[in-house]
C-alpha positions in Angstrom: 21.4 0.3 11.7 19.0 2.2 9.6 16.9 0.8 6.9 15.6 2.7 3.8 12.0 1.7 3.6 9.6 2.0 0.7 5.7 1.3 0.5 5.0 1.3 -3.3 1.6 2.1 -4.7 0.4 2.9 -8.1 -0.4 6.6 -7.3 2.1 7.3 -4.5 5.5 5.9 -3.2 6.0 6.3 0.6 9.5 6.4 1.7 11.1 6.3 5.1 14.3 5.9 7.2 13.6 3.5 10.0 15.7 1.7 12.6 15.7 -2.2 12.6 13.8 -1.8 15.9 10.9 0.0 14.0 11.5 3.6 15.1 10.7 5.9 12.0 13.3 8.6 11.8 12.2 10.3 8.6 9.6 9.8 5.8 8.4 11.2 2.6 6.2 10.7 -0.3 6.3 11.1 -4.0 3.2 11.1 -6.2 3.4 8.7 -9.0 1.8 9.5 -12.4 0.2 6.7 -14.3 1.6 4.1 -12.3 4.9 4.8 -13.9 7.5 2.0 -12.7 10.4 4.0 -14.0 9.5 7.0 -11.9 9.0 4.9 -8.8 12.5 3.3 -9.4 14.3 6.6 -9.8 12.6 8.0 -6.7 13.8 5.1 -4.7 17.4 5.5 -5.9 17.3 9.2 -5.1 16.0 8.6 -1.5 18.7 5.9 -1.0 21.4 8.2 -2.3 20.1 11.1 0.0 20.4 8.8 3.0 23.9 7.3 2.7 23.9 6.1 6.3 21.2 3.4 5.5 22.6 -0.2 5.3 19.8 -1.9 3.9 16.5 -1.7 1.6 13.1 -2.8 2.7 10.2 -2.8 0.3 6.4 -3.4 0.4 5.1 -3.7 -3.2 1.9 -4.7 -4.9 1.2 -7.5 -7.1 2.5 -11.2 -7.0 5.8 -11.0 -5.3 8.1 -14.0 -4.4 9.5 -12.7 -0.9 12.6 -15.2 -1.1 13.9 -14.3 -4.6 12.5 -10.8 -4.8 11.0 -11.6 -8.2 7.7 -9.8 -9.1 5.6 -11.9 -11.4 2.8 -9.4 -11.8 3.1 -5.7 -10.7 -0.7 -5.0 -10.4 -1.4 -1.5 -11.8 2.5 -1.1 -12.2 3.0 -3.0 -15.5 6.7 -2.1 -15.6 7.0 -4.4 -12.7 5.7 -7.4 -14.4 8.4 -10.2 -14.5 10.8 -7.9 -12.8 13.6 -9.2 -10.6 13.5 -6.0 -8.5 15.6 -7.3 -5.5 18.5 -8.3 -7.7 18.2 -5.0 -9.9 18.3 -2.8 -6.8 21.1 -4.7 -5.1 23.2 -4.1 -8.2 22.4 -0.4 -8.2 23.0 0.4 -4.6 25.2 -2.5 -3.2 23.0 -3.0 -0.2 21.0 -6.0 1.1 17.3 -5.7 -0.1 14.3 -7.5 1.1 10.8 -7.2 -0.6 7.5 -8.5 0.3 4.0 -8.2 -1.0 2.1 -5.4 0.8 0.2 -7.3 3.5 0.1 -10.4 1.2 -3.4 -9.4 0.3 -5.9 -11.6 -1.4 -7.6 -10.3 -4.5 -10.9 -8.8 -4.1 -13.6 -7.7 -6.6 -12.3 -4.9 -8.5 -15.1 -2.8 -7.9 -14.0 -2.0 -4.3 -10.6 -0.4 -5.2 -10.1 3.2 -4.7 -8.5 3.5 -8.1 -11.8 2.3 -9.7 -13.6 4.9 -7.5 -11.4 7.5 -8.8 -11.6 6.4 -12.4 -15.5 6.5 -12.3 -15.5 9.8 -10.6 -12.9 11.2 -13.2 -15.1 9.9 -16.0 -18.1 11.6 -14.6 -16.6 15.0 -14.3 -14.4 14.8 -17.3 -11.0 15.0 -15.5 -7.9 12.8 -16.0 -7.5 10.1 -13.4 -4.4 11.7 -11.8 -6.2 14.9 -11.3 -8.9 13.2 -9.0 -8.0 12.0 -5.4 -9.9 9.7 -3.0 -9.7 12.6 -0.5 -11.7 14.9 -3.0 -14.3 12.2 -3.5 -15.0 11.7 0.2 -15.0 15.4 1.0 -17.8 15.7 -1.7 -19.4 12.7 -0.2 -19.4 14.4 3.1 -20.8 17.5 1.6 -23.7 15.7 0.2 -22.7 15.4 -3.5 -25.3 13.0 -5.1 -22.8 11.4 -7.6 -20.1 10.9 -4.9 -22.6 9.4 -2.4 -23.7 6.9 -5.0 -20.1 6.1 -6.0 -18.9 5.7 -2.4 -21.9 3.5 -1.7 -20.8 1.2 -4.5 -17.2 1.2 -3.3 -18.4 0.1 0.1 -20.6 -2.5 -1.3 -17.8 -4.0 -3.3 -15.4 -3.8 -0.3 -18.1 -5.5 1.9 -18.5 -8.3 -0.6 -14.7 -9.0 -0.6 -14.5 -8.8 3.2 -17.6 -11.0 3.6 -16.0 -13.7 1.4 -12.8 -13.6 3.5 -14.7 -13.8 6.8 -16.4 -16.9 5.4 -13.3 -18.5 3.9 -11.0 -18.0 6.9 -12.9 -17.3 10.1 -10.6 -14.7 11.2 -10.8 -12.9 14.6 -10.1 -9.5 13.1 -9.5 -8.0 9.7 -7.2 -4.9 9.7 -7.7 -2.3 7.1 -4.6 -0.1 6.2 -3.6 2.7 3.8 -3.9 6.4 3.9 -7.7 6.1 3.9 -7.9 4.9 7.2 -6.5 8.1 8.7 -9.6 10.0 7.5 -11.7 11.2 10.5 -14.8 9.0 10.7 -13.8 6.4 8.0 -13.9 3.4 10.3 -17.2 4.2 11.7 -18.5 4.9 8.1 -17.0 1.5 7.0 -18.7 -0.4 9.8 -22.0 1.2 9.1 -21.9 -0.2 5.5 -20.6 -3.5 6.7 -23.3 -4.0 9.2 -25.5 -5.2 6.3 -23.2 -8.0 5.7 -23.1 -8.9 9.4 -19.3 -8.4 9.7 -18.8 -5.0 11.1 -17.4 -6.3 14.3 -14.4 -7.9 12.4 -13.1 -4.8 11.1 -10.4 -2.6 12.7 -7.7 -0.4 11.4 -4.0 -1.1 11.6 -2.2 0.5 14.4 0.5 2.3 12.3 -2.0 4.1 10.1 -0.4 5.0 6.8 3.1 3.9 7.9 2.0 0.3 8.3 3.6 -0.5 4.8 7.0 0.9 5.9 6.8 -0.9 9.2 5.9 -4.2 7.6 8.7 -3.8 5.1 11.3 -3.4 7.8 9.8 -6.4 9.8 10.1 -8.5 6.6 13.7 -7.4 6.2 14.5 -8.3 9.8 12.9 -11.7 9.2 14.8 -12.4 6.2 18.2 -11.3 7.6 17.6 -12.6 11.2 20.2 -15.2 10.9 22.9 -12.6 10.3 24.6 -10.4 12.8 23.6 -6.8 13.4 25.7 -5.8 10.2 23.7 -7.6 7.5 25.7 -6.1 4.6 
């Protein structure tokens, strides 16, 4: 069976069609303006409608998500998702089984280390709207030697390093995996490890094996876990 998979972010919605075995058959992306929850929901419904062969829906979402009930207590940057029973709502809309999980069940880090904050600071500096600035643009300018971008990216890595250092000391993990679209940028892992060397944790860091598709793969994995007691037809 095929699953409609979604990886929800504040600036982009990644969409896919994946088999229960984890083979990605098709994928797409919808840019999201101002973390608009309504835009995200409508894009999800349109994707499902365009792929009627899908027999289930798997979602990776930000914020505080109850993976059993599908209730989002806080939607992170997506304020529309605060106190939102998204699983029940979507099942009523599409009449398919839905599973939702927090994206990597992440722990909160210092807000200074988020790409959104990095974009916001650069947008303020150049006088543009946040949605007109991308992380790719900032890192391109960093590579080109732009003084402002080099300072802002250094602050970004310092905040990220502080958060990761705390995780290492709290949980003593063997490895911390970094995901998201940024990890597909050539040289990103080497640059991150260079900055983390000061914290003494560079050897703990690696990138997820599925790159920018990791959220989609994880969502389908959770769907399989939630419906594993049922037969191949989980509807």
